[in-house]
C-alpha positions in Angstrom: 163.7 115.9 86.6 165.4 115.6 83.3 168.6 115.4 85.1 167.1 113.4 87.2 166.1 111.0 84.5 169.1 111.4 82.5 171.1 110.3 85.6 169.3 107.6 86.2 167.7 107.2 89.2 164.9 106.6 90.3 161.8 108.7 92.3 160.9 107.5 95.0 157.7 108.5 96.8 157.4 109.0 100.5 154.7 106.4 101.0 157.4 104.2 99.3 160.0 104.5 101.7 160.2 101.9 104.7 162.1 103.2 107.4 162.9 99.9 110.0 161.5 100.6 113.3 164.8 100.0 114.9 165.6 103.7 113.2 162.1 105.3 114.5 163.5 104.5 117.9 166.8 105.6 117.6 164.3 108.9 117.0 162.3 108.4 119.6 164.8 108.3 122.7 166.4 111.6 121.1 163.7 113.0 121.1 162.5 112.5 124.5 166.0 112.8 126.2 165.9 116.4 124.0 162.8 117.2 125.5 163.9 116.1 129.0 166.9 118.3 128.8 166.5 121.7 126.4 169.1 123.4 128.0 171.4 120.6 126.4 171.0 121.5 122.9 172.9 124.1 121.6 171.2 126.9 118.8 172.3 125.9 114.9 172.1 130.5 115.0 174.7 130.2 118.0 177.0 127.4 116.0 176.4 127.5 111.9 179.4 129.7 111.5 181.8 127.3 113.4 181.4 124.7 111.0 184.3 124.4 108.3 183.7 122.9 104.8 186.8 121.5 103.2 
């Protein structure tokens, strides 16, 4: 926490964060699409090693 204060970051409680309704709607649509077609999703354990960090 000292580093956060030293760097000037502001600590915000989760209850203080406002998520725009349009962002919530995007998540709802994606969740619905995933629930309707779970076979289209990839398992993290199967794909995580294919990522390359540069």
